[in-house]
N, C-alpha and C positions, 0 to 999 in steps of 0.2 A: 558443507554442502557437497553432495555428490555431483560430479561433472555431468552425469546423464540427466540431472534434474535442473541444470542451470537455465535451460530454455523455459521451463515452467515458472521458475522464480522471476524471470524477466517478464513473462506474460502477466503474472500476478502484479508486478510492479507497474506495468503499463496500465492495468486496471485501476490501481491506486491513483496514479497520475491523472487518468481520465476523469474519475469521479471527483478528485480534488479540483481539477480545472473546471468541471461542470458546476461546482459550488462557488467558483470564482474566489478561491482562497490560495494563498501562497504556501510554499513548503514551510516557511517560518510560522505562519498562522496555524497550519495543521499540526506542526510539531508542538506548539504551545497548547493547543486544544487536547492533544492526546498525551501530553507530558513526556515528550522525548526530545532529543536534540534534533535540530534541522538536518544535520548530517546523516542521522539515522533515517529520516524520511527520504532523503536523497538516495541512500544506499538501498532502501526498500524499492524505490521506484526504478532503480537501475538493475534490480535483481541480484544484488551483491550480498544480501543477508537474508536469513530466515526471519519469520515473524511468529511470536507467540500467539496463542488463541486469545489471551487477554488483550493484546494490542489489536488483533483483527476485530474483536468485538467492539473495542473503543473506536477504531477507525470507522466501523459501520455506523455507530451511534452518531459520530460527528458528521459523517458524509451522508447520513440519512439513507442508507442502503441496507440490503440484506447480505449476510456473509456470502451467499451463493453468487452474488453479483461480482465479487472479487475473484471468484474461481471460474467464471464464465469466460473462458479463453477464446479469443478470436484467432482464426487461422491466418 
């Protein structure tokens, strides 16, 4: 991850956390539903890792949102 994009990764992660909490599911539950480790969900939400398109699409299916919602960054 390039340092100049860290802020964008963090905003993406905040959106994942926001929609996860809106569905009232834990990181563990989300991890099980998208078939990744809970620590990976945590790293995504903290903006510490990148995410593949496959995982983005799976997150959107589980969270019942459109991909653009994960990229609608609040200032």
